[in-house]
A tleap script that builds the chain and sets N, CA, C and O, in Angstrom:
source leaprc.protein.ff14SB
mol = sequence {
  NMET PHE SER VAL LEU ILE ASP THR HIE ASP
  HIE GLN PRO ILE SER LYS SER GLU GLN TYR
  LEU ALA GLN ALA VAL GLY TYR ILE GLN HIE
  ASN TYR SER PHE SER THR LEU LYS VAL SER
  ASP ILE ALA SER TYR VAL GLY ILE ASP ARG
  THR TYR LEU TYR ARG LEU PHE GLN GLU SER
  PHE GLN LEU SER VAL GLN ASP PHE ILE LEU
  ASP PHE ARG LEU GLY LYS ALA LYS SER MET
  LEU LYS TYR SER ASP HIE SER VAL GLY LEU
  ILE ALA SER SER CYS GLY PHE GLU ASN HIE
  SER TYR PHE SER THR ILE PHE LYS ARG ARG
  TYR GLY VAL THR PRO LEU GLY TYR ARG LYS
  ASN SER HIE SER LEU PRO SER ASN HIE LYS
  GLY SER CILE
}
set mol.1.N position { 3.782 -59.109 -63.401 }
set mol.1.CA position { 3.957 -60.627 -62.602 }
set mol.1.C position { 2.435 -60.348 -61.521 }
set mol.1.O position { 1.546 -61.194 -61.430 }
set mol.2.N position { 2.416 -59.331 -60.964 }
set mol.2.CA position { 1.141 -59.202 -59.769 }
set mol.2.C position { -0.255 -59.497 -60.533 }
set mol.2.O position { -1.241 -59.812 -59.867 }
set mol.3.N position { -0.318 -59.397 -61.840 }
set mol.3.CA position { -1.718 -59.333 -62.658 }
set mol.3.C position { -1.968 -60.880 -62.986 }
set mol.3.O position { -3.086 -61.359 -63.177 }
set mol.4.N position { -0.850 -61.537 -63.019 }
set mol.4.CA position { -0.904 -63.008 -63.052 }
set mol.4.C position { -1.208 -63.699 -61.887 }
set mol.4.O position { -1.925 -64.697 -61.802 }
set mol.5.N position { -0.687 -63.179 -61.088 }
set mol.5.CA position { -1.057 -63.654 -59.329 }
set mol.5.C position { -2.589 -63.564 -58.952 }
set mol.5.O position { -3.232 -64.225 -58.136 }
set mol.6.N position { -2.998 -62.476 -59.851 }
set mol.6.CA position { -4.473 -62.285 -59.388 }
set mol.6.C position { -5.582 -62.606 -60.318 }
set mol.6.O position { -6.734 -62.914 -60.011 }
set mol.7.N position { -5.003 -62.474 -61.636 }
set mol.7.CA position { -6.091 -62.698 -62.657 }
set mol.7.C position { -5.762 -64.565 -62.899 }
set mol.7.O position { -4.764 -65.172 -63.287 }
set mol.8.N position { -6.881 -64.935 -62.534 }
set mol.8.CA position { -6.816 -66.622 -62.797 }
set mol.8.C position { -7.684 -67.106 -64.369 }
set mol.8.O position { -8.602 -66.494 -64.917 }
set mol.9.N position { -7.196 -68.052 -64.692 }
set mol.9.CA position { -7.807 -68.402 -66.073 }
set mol.9.C position { -8.728 -69.635 -65.681 }
set mol.9.O position { -8.264 -70.592 -65.062 }
set mol.10.N position { -10.201 -69.554 -66.117 }
set mol.10.CA position { -10.656 -71.110 -65.465 }
set mol.10.C position { -10.652 -71.920 -65.814 }
set mol.10.O position { -11.445 -72.714 -65.307 }
set mol.11.N position { -9.493 -72.570 -67.326 }
set mol.11.CA position { -9.395 -73.546 -67.755 }
set mol.11.C position { -7.715 -74.409 -66.964 }
set mol.11.O position { -7.175 -75.510 -67.077 }
set mol.12.N position { -7.440 -73.161 -66.215 }
set mol.12.CA position { -5.678 -73.389 -65.718 }
set mol.12.C position { -5.387 -73.163 -63.941 }
set mol.12.O position { -4.839 -72.331 -63.218 }
set mol.13.N position { -6.043 -74.311 -63.810 }
set mol.13.CA position { -5.978 -73.910 -62.035 }
set mol.13.C position { -4.411 -73.349 -61.552 }
set mol.13.O position { -3.387 -73.542 -62.207 }
set mol.14.N position { -4.479 -72.696 -60.398 }
set mol.14.CA position { -2.998 -72.029 -59.794 }
set mol.14.C position { -3.110 -72.968 -58.790 }
set mol.14.O position { -3.991 -73.707 -58.351 }
set mol.15.N position { -1.616 -72.645 -58.492 }
set mol.15.CA position { -0.847 -73.874 -57.040 }
set mol.15.C position { -1.831 -73.023 -55.934 }
set mol.15.O position { -2.649 -72.149 -56.224 }
set mol.16.N position { -1.494 -73.557 -54.549 }
set mol.16.CA position { -1.753 -73.279 -53.623 }
set mol.16.C position { -1.000 -72.072 -53.412 }
set mol.16.O position { -1.638 -71.065 -53.105 }
set mol.17.N position { 0.211 -72.006 -53.522 }
set mol.17.CA position { 1.242 -71.170 -53.255 }
set mol.17.C position { 1.162 -69.732 -54.154 }
set mol.17.O position { 1.657 -68.641 -53.873 }
set mol.18.N position { 0.344 -70.135 -55.357 }
set mol.18.CA position { 0.050 -68.892 -56.115 }
set mol.18.C position { -1.200 -68.158 -55.309 }
set mol.18.O position { -1.368 -66.948 -55.157 }
set mol.19.N position { -1.819 -68.976 -54.957 }
set mol.19.CA position { -3.237 -68.475 -54.253 }
set mol.19.C position { -2.877 -67.740 -53.090 }
set mol.19.O position { -3.468 -66.681 -52.884 }
set mol.20.N position { -2.012 -68.125 -52.305 }
set mol.20.CA position { -1.464 -67.503 -51.283 }
set mol.20.C position { -0.665 -66.126 -51.438 }
set mol.20.O position { -0.639 -65.166 -50.667 }
set mol.21.N position { -0.124 -66.285 -52.469 }
set mol.21.CA position { 0.593 -65.244 -52.991 }
set mol.21.C position { -0.297 -63.919 -53.530 }
set mol.21.O position { 0.134 -62.772 -53.419 }
set mol.22.N position { -1.618 -64.250 -54.138 }
set mol.22.CA position { -2.440 -63.335 -54.425 }
set mol.22.C position { -3.073 -63.034 -53.411 }
set mol.22.O position { -3.534 -61.910 -53.608 }
set mol.23.N position { -3.355 -63.397 -52.446 }
set mol.23.CA position { -4.182 -63.143 -51.264 }
set mol.23.C position { -3.557 -62.127 -50.565 }
set mol.23.O position { -4.047 -61.055 -50.211 }
set mol.24.N position { -1.992 -62.713 -50.323 }
set mol.24.CA position { -1.151 -61.687 -49.469 }
set mol.24.C position { -0.775 -60.079 -50.251 }
set mol.24.O position { -0.736 -58.944 -49.777 }
set mol.25.N position { -0.561 -60.554 -51.497 }
set mol.25.CA position { -0.534 -59.447 -52.307 }
set mol.25.C position { -1.669 -58.342 -52.344 }
set mol.25.O position { -1.497 -57.147 -52.105 }
set mol.26.N position { -2.837 -58.947 -52.680 }
set mol.26.CA position { -4.387 -58.123 -52.108 }
set mol.26.C position { -4.307 -57.456 -50.916 }
set mol.26.O position { -4.453 -56.243 -50.763 }
set mol.27.N position { -4.024 -58.444 -49.900 }
set mol.27.CA position { -4.423 -57.849 -48.783 }
set mol.27.C position { -3.001 -56.464 -48.444 }
set mol.27.O position { -3.200 -55.643 -47.549 }
set mol.28.N position { -2.207 -56.437 -48.948 }
set mol.28.CA position { -0.860 -55.345 -49.018 }
set mol.28.C position { -1.747 -54.349 -50.006 }
set mol.28.O position { -1.593 -53.167 -49.699 }
set mol.29.N position { -2.490 -54.533 -50.935 }
set mol.29.CA position { -2.216 -53.287 -51.655 }
set mol.29.C position { -3.758 -52.579 -51.020 }
set mol.29.O position { -3.918 -51.359 -51.074 }
set mol.30.N position { -4.881 -53.540 -50.404 }
set mol.30.CA position { -5.707 -53.016 -49.548 }
set mol.30.C position { -5.408 -52.126 -47.997 }
set mol.30.O position { -6.250 -51.560 -47.299 }
set mol.31.N position { -3.958 -52.238 -47.778 }
set mol.31.CA position { -4.071 -52.439 -46.053 }
set mol.31.C position { -2.388 -51.344 -46.323 }
set mol.31.O position { -1.805 -50.887 -45.340 }
set mol.32.N position { -1.896 -51.117 -47.684 }
set mol.32.CA position { -0.351 -50.566 -47.491 }
set mol.32.C position { -0.608 -48.656 -46.687 }
set mol.32.O position { 0.206 -47.734 -46.669 }
set mol.33.N position { -1.429 -48.682 -46.374 }
set mol.33.CA position { -1.122 -47.359 -46.154 }
set mol.33.C position { -1.520 -47.340 -44.276 }
set mol.33.O position { -1.717 -46.279 -43.683 }
set mol.34.N position { -1.566 -48.508 -43.690 }
set mol.34.CA position { -1.672 -48.682 -42.475 }
set mol.34.C position { -0.204 -48.709 -41.972 }
set mol.34.O position { 0.498 -49.630 -42.388 }
set mol.35.N position { 0.445 -47.617 -40.953 }
set mol.35.CA position { 1.771 -47.642 -40.806 }
set mol.35.C position { 1.624 -48.669 -39.777 }
set mol.35.O position { 2.538 -48.422 -38.991 }
set mol.36.N position { 0.999 -49.653 -39.360 }
set mol.36.CA position { 1.107 -50.584 -38.204 }
set mol.36.C position { 1.181 -52.276 -39.077 }
set mol.36.O position { 1.417 -53.374 -38.573 }
set mol.37.N position { 0.851 -51.888 -40.651 }
set mol.37.CA position { 0.749 -53.449 -41.124 }
set mol.37.C position { 1.976 -54.186 -41.123 }
set mol.37.O position { 3.023 -53.695 -41.544 }
set mol.38.N position { 1.861 -55.665 -40.540 }
set mol.38.CA position { 3.337 -56.476 -40.021 }
set mol.38.C position { 3.145 -57.521 -41.021 }
set mol.38.O position { 2.101 -57.758 -41.628 }
set mol.39.N position { 4.262 -58.116 -41.125 }
set mol.39.CA position { 4.010 -59.651 -41.936 }
set mol.39.C position { 3.022 -60.284 -41.197 }
set mol.39.O position { 1.942 -60.357 -41.783 }
set mol.40.N position { 3.072 -60.790 -40.022 }
set mol.40.CA position { 2.191 -61.377 -39.104 }
set mol.40.C position { 0.676 -60.925 -39.432 }
set mol.40.O position { -0.229 -61.745 -39.275 }
set mol.41.N position { 0.496 -60.066 -39.732 }
set mol.41.CA position { -0.989 -59.770 -39.985 }
set mol.41.C position { -1.414 -60.397 -41.456 }
set mol.41.O position { -2.489 -60.953 -41.684 }
set mol.42.N position { -0.244 -60.170 -42.492 }
set mol.42.CA position { -0.415 -60.890 -43.899 }
set mol.42.C position { -0.867 -62.261 -43.835 }
set mol.42.O position { -1.754 -62.741 -44.541 }
set mol.43.N position { -0.108 -62.945 -42.818 }
set mol.43.CA position { 0.137 -64.191 -42.746 }
set mol.43.C position { -0.955 -65.198 -42.330 }
set mol.43.O position { -1.309 -66.328 -42.668 }
set mol.44.N position { -1.396 -64.069 -41.256 }
set mol.44.CA position { -2.562 -64.591 -40.344 }
set mol.44.C position { -3.824 -64.272 -41.504 }
set mol.44.O position { -4.694 -65.135 -41.626 }
set mol.45.N position { -3.872 -63.477 -42.038 }
set mol.45.CA position { -4.934 -63.018 -43.260 }
set mol.45.C position { -5.047 -64.292 -43.939 }
set mol.45.O position { -6.148 -64.838 -43.875 }
set mol.46.N position { -3.806 -65.068 -44.795 }
set mol.46.CA position { -3.503 -65.798 -45.963 }
set mol.46.C position { -3.612 -67.038 -45.474 }
set mol.46.O position { -3.695 -67.968 -46.276 }
set mol.47.N position { -3.637 -67.342 -43.775 }
set mol.47.CA position { -3.628 -68.494 -43.096 }
set mol.47.C position { -2.194 -69.411 -43.019 }
set mol.47.O position { -2.134 -70.616 -42.775 }
set mol.48.N position { -1.455 -68.813 -43.199 }
set mol.48.CA position { -0.423 -69.388 -43.552 }
set mol.48.C position { 0.733 -69.106 -41.998 }
set mol.48.O position { 0.426 -68.311 -41.109 }
set mol.49.N position { 1.967 -69.904 -41.984 }
set mol.49.CA position { 2.933 -69.284 -41.359 }
set mol.49.C position { 3.984 -67.851 -41.911 }
set mol.49.O position { 4.532 -67.709 -43.003 }
set mol.50.N position { 3.993 -67.065 -40.891 }
set mol.50.CA position { 4.749 -66.223 -41.648 }
set mol.50.C position { 6.217 -66.769 -42.298 }
set mol.50.O position { 6.568 -66.165 -43.311 }
set mol.51.N position { 6.829 -67.510 -41.970 }
set mol.51.CA position { 8.145 -68.173 -42.428 }
set mol.51.C position { 7.783 -68.988 -43.965 }
set mol.51.O position { 8.596 -68.876 -44.882 }
set mol.52.N position { 7.163 -69.383 -44.058 }
set mol.52.CA position { 6.147 -69.560 -45.261 }
set mol.52.C position { 5.832 -68.716 -46.069 }
set mol.52.O position { 5.921 -68.835 -47.291 }
set mol.53.N position { 5.543 -68.036 -45.633 }
set mol.53.CA position { 4.739 -66.885 -46.437 }
set mol.53.C position { 6.563 -65.694 -46.963 }
set mol.53.O position { 6.602 -65.230 -48.102 }
set mol.54.N position { 7.333 -65.522 -46.339 }
set mol.54.CA position { 8.307 -64.953 -46.545 }
set mol.54.C position { 9.280 -65.624 -47.668 }
set mol.54.O position { 9.776 -65.134 -48.683 }
set mol.55.N position { 9.363 -66.888 -47.123 }
set mol.55.CA position { 9.656 -67.827 -48.572 }
set mol.55.C position { 9.336 -67.583 -49.837 }
set mol.55.O position { 10.077 -67.158 -50.723 }
set mol.56.N position { 8.009 -67.913 -49.906 }
set mol.56.CA position { 7.092 -67.517 -51.172 }
set mol.56.C position { 7.591 -66.373 -51.831 }
set mol.56.O position { 7.831 -66.260 -53.033 }
set mol.57.N position { 7.757 -65.344 -50.733 }
set mol.57.CA position { 7.568 -63.569 -51.856 }
set mol.57.C position { 8.992 -63.853 -51.979 }
set mol.57.O position { 9.259 -63.226 -53.004 }
set mol.58.N position { 10.356 -64.535 -51.494 }
set mol.58.CA position { 11.807 -64.694 -51.975 }
set mol.58.C position { 11.889 -65.247 -53.028 }
set mol.58.O position { 12.593 -64.788 -53.928 }
set mol.59.N position { 10.893 -66.824 -53.211 }
set mol.59.CA position { 11.082 -67.220 -54.488 }
set mol.59.C position { 10.275 -66.901 -55.762 }
set mol.59.O position { 10.486 -67.313 -56.902 }
set mol.60.N position { 9.154 -65.952 -55.253 }
set mol.60.CA position { 8.126 -65.505 -56.421 }
set mol.60.C position { 8.635 -63.964 -56.882 }
set mol.60.O position { 8.440 -63.541 -58.021 }
set mol.61.N position { 9.186 -63.335 -56.030 }
set mol.61.CA position { 9.569 -61.778 -56.079 }
set mol.61.C position { 10.889 -61.551 -55.852 }
set mol.61.O position { 11.237 -60.628 -56.589 }
set mol.62.N position { 11.840 -61.966 -55.155 }
set mol.62.CA position { 13.376 -61.943 -54.922 }
set mol.62.C position { 13.325 -60.965 -53.584 }
set mol.62.O position { 14.342 -60.274 -53.525 }
set mol.63.N position { 12.480 -60.753 -52.591 }
set mol.63.CA position { 12.031 -59.986 -51.653 }
set mol.63.C position { 11.444 -60.104 -50.561 }
set mol.63.O position { 10.226 -60.259 -50.646 }
set mol.64.N position { 11.866 -60.086 -49.604 }
set mol.64.CA position { 11.353 -60.264 -48.390 }
set mol.64.C position { 9.953 -59.699 -48.395 }
set mol.64.O position { 9.691 -59.181 -49.480 }
set mol.65.N position { 9.073 -59.647 -47.599 }
set mol.65.CA position { 7.421 -59.394 -47.454 }
set mol.65.C position { 7.797 -57.765 -47.017 }
set mol.65.O position { 7.125 -56.840 -47.473 }
set mol.66.N position { 8.635 -57.594 -46.336 }
set mol.66.CA position { 8.750 -56.200 -45.701 }
set mol.66.C position { 9.229 -54.852 -47.101 }
set mol.66.O position { 8.874 -53.689 -47.289 }
set mol.67.N position { 10.255 -55.875 -47.884 }
set mol.67.CA position { 10.571 -54.955 -48.761 }
set mol.67.C position { 9.709 -54.726 -49.963 }
set mol.67.O position { 9.732 -53.731 -50.688 }
set mol.68.N position { 8.891 -55.857 -50.081 }
set mol.68.CA position { 7.794 -55.546 -50.881 }
set mol.68.C position { 6.644 -54.718 -50.589 }
set mol.68.O position { 5.908 -54.266 -51.466 }
set mol.69.N position { 6.504 -54.533 -49.411 }
set mol.69.CA position { 5.461 -53.358 -48.942 }
set mol.69.C position { 6.429 -52.105 -49.223 }
set mol.69.O position { 6.133 -51.152 -49.944 }
set mol.70.N position { 7.474 -52.252 -48.621 }
set mol.70.CA position { 8.257 -51.030 -49.375 }
set mol.70.C position { 7.933 -50.649 -50.303 }
set mol.70.O position { 7.172 -49.698 -50.480 }
set mol.71.N position { 8.545 -51.442 -51.246 }
set mol.71.CA position { 8.459 -51.380 -52.903 }
set mol.71.C position { 6.910 -51.121 -52.989 }
set mol.71.O position { 6.944 -49.999 -53.494 }
set mol.72.N position { 5.912 -51.336 -52.873 }
set mol.72.CA position { 4.497 -51.028 -53.161 }
set mol.72.C position { 4.278 -49.798 -52.476 }
set mol.72.O position { 3.641 -49.050 -53.219 }
set mol.73.N position { 4.556 -49.219 -51.277 }
set mol.73.CA position { 4.331 -47.868 -50.570 }
set mol.73.C position { 4.898 -46.806 -51.575 }
set mol.73.O position { 4.265 -45.849 -52.020 }
set mol.74.N position { 6.374 -47.180 -51.896 }
set mol.74.CA position { 6.750 -45.936 -52.702 }
set mol.74.C position { 6.436 -46.240 -53.940 }
set mol.74.O position { 6.792 -45.304 -54.656 }
set mol.75.N position { 6.051 -46.902 -54.422 }
set mol.75.CA position { 5.695 -46.699 -55.851 }
set mol.75.C position { 4.162 -46.025 -55.744 }
set mol.75.O position { 3.684 -45.505 -56.752 }
set mol.76.N position { 3.542 -46.049 -54.707 }
set mol.76.CA position { 2.185 -45.387 -54.628 }
set mol.76.C position { 2.395 -43.962 -54.578 }
set mol.76.O position { 1.869 -43.156 -55.345 }
set mol.77.N position { 3.406 -43.615 -53.381 }
set mol.77.CA position { 4.077 -42.573 -53.283 }
set mol.77.C position { 4.565 -41.736 -54.342 }
set mol.77.O position { 4.350 -40.535 -54.510 }
set mol.78.N position { 5.306 -42.592 -55.091 }
set mol.78.CA position { 5.581 -41.629 -56.407 }
set mol.78.C position { 4.652 -41.340 -57.336 }
set mol.78.O position { 4.643 -40.208 -57.821 }
set mol.79.N position { 3.734 -42.285 -57.732 }
set mol.79.CA position { 2.457 -41.600 -58.229 }
set mol.79.C position { 1.807 -40.807 -57.599 }
set mol.79.O position { 1.505 -39.824 -58.276 }
set mol.80.N position { 1.292 -40.784 -56.146 }
set mol.80.CA position { 0.873 -39.349 -56.057 }
set mol.80.C position { 1.630 -37.928 -56.210 }
set mol.80.O position { 1.177 -36.800 -56.404 }
set mol.81.N position { 2.708 -38.316 -56.078 }
set mol.81.CA position { 3.795 -37.025 -56.219 }
set mol.81.C position { 3.801 -36.458 -57.858 }
set mol.81.O position { 4.058 -35.323 -58.259 }
set mol.82.N position { 3.570 -37.200 -58.333 }
set mol.82.CA position { 3.495 -36.958 -60.153 }
set mol.82.C position { 2.185 -36.689 -60.257 }
set mol.82.O position { 2.104 -35.656 -60.922 }
set mol.83.N position { 1.058 -37.086 -59.940 }
set mol.83.CA position { -0.456 -36.521 -60.157 }
set mol.83.C position { -1.417 -36.085 -59.312 }
set mol.83.O position { -2.628 -36.172 -59.515 }
set mol.84.N position { -0.629 -35.390 -57.909 }
set mol.84.CA position { -1.113 -35.028 -57.115 }
set mol.84.C position { -0.223 -33.621 -56.318 }
set mol.84.O position { 0.978 -33.554 -56.060 }
set mol.85.N position { -1.250 -32.652 -56.079 }
set mol.85.CA position { -0.549 -31.528 -55.239 }
set mol.85.C position { -0.389 -31.521 -54.110 }
set mol.85.O position { 0.190 -30.633 -53.484 }
set mol.86.N position { -0.949 -32.659 -53.598 }
set mol.86.CA position { -1.010 -33.296 -51.738 }
set mol.86.C position { 0.784 -32.837 -51.601 }
set mol.86.O position { 1.769 -32.803 -52.339 }
set mol.87.N position { 0.447 -32.546 -50.215 }
set mol.87.CA position { 1.884 -32.194 -49.821 }
set mol.87.C position { 2.727 -33.307 -49.224 }
set mol.87.O position { 2.083 -34.042 -48.475 }
set mol.88.N position { 4.253 -33.669 -49.401 }
set mol.88.CA position { 4.653 -34.329 -49.061 }
set mol.88.C position { 4.394 -35.259 -47.772 }
set mol.88.O position { 4.441 -36.489 -47.768 }
set mol.89.N position { 4.146 -34.524 -46.815 }
set mol.89.CA position { 3.773 -35.187 -45.546 }
set mol.89.C position { 2.545 -35.970 -45.814 }
set mol.89.O position { 2.535 -37.173 -45.554 }
set mol.90.N position { 1.578 -35.417 -46.282 }
set mol.90.CA position { 0.044 -36.177 -46.586 }
set mol.90.C position { 0.225 -37.521 -47.278 }
set mol.90.O position { -0.335 -38.574 -46.971 }
set mol.91.N position { 1.270 -37.276 -48.453 }
set mol.91.CA position { 1.397 -38.525 -49.097 }
set mol.91.C position { 2.248 -39.491 -48.141 }
set mol.91.O position { 1.902 -40.665 -48.013 }
set mol.92.N position { 3.250 -39.031 -47.544 }
set mol.92.CA position { 3.997 -39.918 -46.586 }
set mol.92.C position { 3.115 -40.577 -45.783 }
set mol.92.O position { 3.117 -41.800 -45.640 }
set mol.93.N position { 2.487 -39.950 -45.341 }
set mol.93.CA position { 1.100 -40.889 -44.216 }
set mol.93.C position { -0.172 -41.455 -44.797 }
set mol.93.O position { -0.739 -42.253 -44.051 }
set mol.94.N position { -0.834 -41.188 -46.134 }
set mol.94.CA position { -1.121 -41.741 -46.819 }
set mol.94.C position { -0.851 -43.204 -47.275 }
set mol.94.O position { -1.574 -44.150 -47.587 }
set mol.95.N position { 0.603 -42.981 -47.176 }
set mol.95.CA position { 0.903 -44.279 -47.922 }
set mol.95.C position { 2.150 -45.346 -46.835 }
set mol.95.O position { 3.169 -45.960 -47.150 }
set mol.96.N position { 1.468 -45.163 -45.562 }
set mol.96.CA position { 1.837 -45.925 -44.541 }
set mol.96.C position { 3.542 -45.500 -43.801 }
set mol.96.O position { 4.212 -46.307 -43.156 }
set mol.97.N position { 3.832 -44.492 -44.015 }
set mol.97.CA position { 4.793 -43.950 -43.129 }
set mol.97.C position { 4.956 -42.856 -42.632 }
set mol.97.O position { 5.023 -41.770 -43.208 }
set mol.98.N position { 5.058 -43.187 -41.073 }
set mol.98.CA position { 4.778 -42.461 -40.016 }
set mol.98.C position { 5.453 -41.210 -39.937 }
set mol.98.O position { 4.884 -40.163 -39.629 }
set mol.99.N position { 6.841 -41.323 -40.254 }
set mol.99.CA position { 7.810 -40.248 -40.166 }
set mol.99.C position { 8.259 -39.644 -41.683 }
set mol.99.O position { 8.890 -40.288 -42.521 }
set mol.100.N position { 7.818 -38.361 -41.824 }
set mol.100.CA position { 8.072 -37.768 -43.305 }
set mol.100.C position { 9.624 -37.606 -43.773 }
set mol.100.O position { 10.091 -37.504 -44.907 }
set mol.101.N position { 10.229 -37.620 -42.557 }
set mol.101.CA position { 12.039 -37.680 -42.630 }
set mol.101.C position { 12.199 -39.163 -43.130 }
set mol.101.O position { 12.727 -39.420 -44.212 }
set mol.102.N position { 11.794 -39.959 -42.422 }
set mol.102.CA position { 12.113 -41.391 -42.945 }
set mol.102.C position { 11.834 -41.483 -44.644 }
set mol.102.O position { 12.556 -41.669 -45.624 }
set mol.103.N position { 10.642 -41.289 -44.460 }
set mol.103.CA position { 10.068 -41.299 -46.031 }
set mol.103.C position { 10.944 -40.940 -47.067 }
set mol.103.O position { 11.409 -41.605 -47.993 }
set mol.104.N position { 11.107 -39.578 -46.688 }
set mol.104.CA position { 11.884 -38.586 -48.048 }
set mol.104.C position { 13.512 -39.274 -47.585 }
set mol.104.O position { 14.226 -38.863 -48.499 }
set mol.105.N position { 14.372 -40.062 -46.676 }
set mol.105.CA position { 15.416 -40.432 -47.024 }
set mol.105.C position { 15.087 -41.804 -47.875 }
set mol.105.O position { 15.781 -41.915 -48.885 }
set mol.106.N position { 14.247 -42.752 -47.663 }
set mol.106.CA position { 14.082 -43.983 -48.037 }
set mol.106.C position { 13.788 -43.300 -49.654 }
set mol.106.O position { 14.583 -43.639 -50.530 }
set mol.107.N position { 12.994 -42.634 -49.915 }
set mol.107.CA position { 12.454 -42.296 -51.596 }
set mol.107.C position { 13.988 -41.668 -51.916 }
set mol.107.O position { 14.421 -42.350 -52.846 }
set mol.108.N position { 14.667 -40.984 -51.660 }
set mol.108.CA position { 15.909 -40.180 -52.168 }
set mol.108.C position { 16.606 -41.764 -52.397 }
set mol.108.O position { 16.616 -42.233 -53.535 }
set mol.109.N position { 17.111 -42.445 -51.384 }
set mol.109.CA position { 17.554 -43.767 -51.374 }
set mol.109.C position { 17.358 -44.661 -52.769 }
set mol.109.O position { 18.249 -45.174 -53.445 }
set mol.110.N position { 15.860 -44.690 -53.000 }
set mol.110.CA position { 15.526 -45.692 -53.884 }
set mol.110.C position { 15.566 -45.032 -55.346 }
set mol.110.O position { 15.923 -45.623 -56.366 }
set mol.111.N position { 15.072 -43.503 -55.250 }
set mol.111.CA position { 15.078 -43.561 -56.713 }
set mol.111.C position { 15.828 -42.090 -57.238 }
set mol.111.O position { 15.480 -41.328 -58.139 }
set mol.112.N position { 17.021 -42.016 -56.277 }
set mol.112.CA position { 18.144 -40.636 -56.436 }
set mol.112.C position { 17.739 -39.519 -56.329 }
set mol.112.O position { 18.433 -38.552 -56.645 }
set mol.113.N position { 16.464 -39.411 -55.837 }
set mol.113.CA position { 16.038 -38.086 -56.014 }
set mol.113.C position { 15.176 -37.511 -54.884 }
set mol.113.O position { 14.445 -38.431 -54.516 }
set mol.114.N position { 14.952 -36.505 -54.230 }
set mol.114.CA position { 14.008 -36.246 -52.918 }
set mol.114.C position { 12.380 -36.433 -53.426 }
set mol.114.O position { 12.105 -36.416 -54.626 }
set mol.115.N position { 11.591 -36.570 -52.626 }
set mol.115.CA position { 9.878 -36.715 -53.486 }
set mol.115.C position { 9.923 -35.272 -53.525 }
set mol.115.O position { 9.395 -35.051 -54.615 }
set mol.116.N position { 10.183 -34.286 -53.088 }
set mol.116.CA position { 9.985 -32.848 -53.750 }
set mol.116.C position { 10.886 -32.891 -55.313 }
set mol.116.O position { 10.208 -32.818 -56.338 }
set mol.117.N position { 11.725 -32.956 -55.379 }
set mol.117.CA position { 12.850 -33.400 -56.571 }
set mol.117.C position { 12.189 -33.703 -57.782 }
set mol.117.O position { 12.050 -33.052 -58.818 }
set mol.118.N position { 11.740 -35.033 -57.373 }
set mol.118.CA position { 11.149 -36.290 -58.050 }
set mol.118.C position { 9.772 -35.359 -58.444 }
set mol.118.O position { 9.790 -35.061 -59.638 }
set mol.119.N position { 8.486 -34.788 -57.653 }
set mol.119.CA position { 7.664 -34.110 -58.341 }
set mol.119.C position { 7.687 -32.725 -59.408 }
set mol.119.O position { 6.991 -32.440 -60.383 }
set mol.120.N position { 9.107 -31.853 -58.566 }
set mol.120.CA position { 9.198 -30.795 -59.694 }
set mol.120.C position { 9.818 -31.834 -60.801 }
set mol.120.O position { 9.246 -31.411 -61.806 }
set mol.121.N position { 10.476 -32.722 -61.164 }
set mol.121.CA position { 11.137 -33.217 -61.848 }
set mol.121.C position { 9.840 -33.740 -63.364 }
set mol.121.O position { 9.723 -33.417 -64.546 }
set mol.122.N position { 9.238 -34.507 -62.582 }
set mol.122.CA position { 8.022 -34.895 -63.256 }
set mol.122.C position { 6.882 -33.790 -64.068 }
set mol.122.O position { 6.194 -33.840 -65.088 }
set mol.123.N position { 7.118 -32.866 -63.047 }
set mol.123.CA position { 6.159 -31.439 -63.743 }
set mol.123.C position { 6.512 -30.953 -64.618 }
set mol.123.O position { 5.747 -30.256 -65.284 }
set mol.124.N position { 8.441 -31.218 -65.123 }
set mol.124.CA position { 8.898 -30.131 -66.136 }
set mol.124.C position { 8.995 -30.915 -66.963 }
set mol.124.O position { 9.540 -30.304 -67.882 }
set mol.125.N position { 8.764 -32.264 -67.384 }
set mol.125.CA position { 8.916 -32.690 -68.596 }
set mol.125.C position { 7.861 -32.809 -69.559 }
set mol.125.O position { 6.689 -32.907 -69.195 }
set mol.126.N position { 8.268 -32.805 -70.998 }
set mol.126.CA position { 6.901 -32.938 -71.848 }
set mol.126.C position { 5.984 -33.895 -71.633 }
set mol.126.O position { 6.446 -35.022 -71.450 }
set mol.127.N position { 4.607 -33.750 -71.598 }
set mol.127.CA position { 3.828 -34.872 -71.427 }
set mol.127.C position { 4.333 -36.080 -71.878 }
set mol.127.O position { 4.470 -37.017 -71.091 }
set mol.128.N position { 4.669 -36.187 -73.211 }
set mol.128.CA position { 5.149 -37.535 -73.921 }
set mol.128.C position { 6.120 -38.330 -73.311 }
set mol.128.O position { 6.236 -39.515 -73.624 }
set mol.129.N position { 6.950 -37.710 -72.333 }
set mol.129.CA position { 8.178 -37.908 -71.809 }
set mol.129.C position { 8.115 -38.299 -70.061 }
set mol.129.O position { 9.081 -38.653 -69.384 }
set mol.130.N position { 6.610 -38.108 -69.558 }
set mol.130.CA position { 6.494 -37.874 -68.355 }
set mol.130.C position { 6.701 -39.760 -68.117 }
set mol.130.O position { 7.715 -39.974 -67.453 }
set mol.131.N position { 5.982 -41.017 -68.509 }
set mol.131.CA position { 6.141 -42.033 -68.385 }
set mol.131.C position { 7.220 -42.674 -68.191 }
set mol.131.O position { 7.115 -43.850 -67.842 }
set mol.132.N position { 8.444 -42.133 -68.348 }
set mol.132.CA position { 10.184 -42.721 -68.759 }
set mol.132.C position { 10.568 -42.203 -66.943 }
set mol.132.O position { 11.407 -42.929 -66.409 }
set mol.133.N position { 10.088 -41.214 -66.189 }
set mol.133.CA position { 10.906 -41.772 -64.749 }
set mol.133.C position { 10.518 -42.700 -63.734 }
set mol.133.O position { 11.276 -42.940 -62.794 }
savepdb mol mol.pdb
quit
């Protein structure tokens, strides 16, 4: 879905709402690591009202903007846990989580395993099965 929003075809114009979404997603991709990132910042960058931005995210992703940001951050953290040896605390702060405990709680709630448990499980799988977690 993200690639559709970001990649445009020369012969097929995209709607204004798709442009707004692409700008918002791009802004999130470049600023997710800042714990101070707010919906109002994104709306201001895109040049629309935050209520309209919220509605666009609900219609396109069935997520609030905040949930989209959280999912994006958790996805980045998951990748870092799998492919780096950085500490969980460093990964949490690199992904915009100020509080390591909150990060661990949210990660476990979302994926059913702690960040360290995920790292351990992803490293113990045979290399041809690592993509399945």
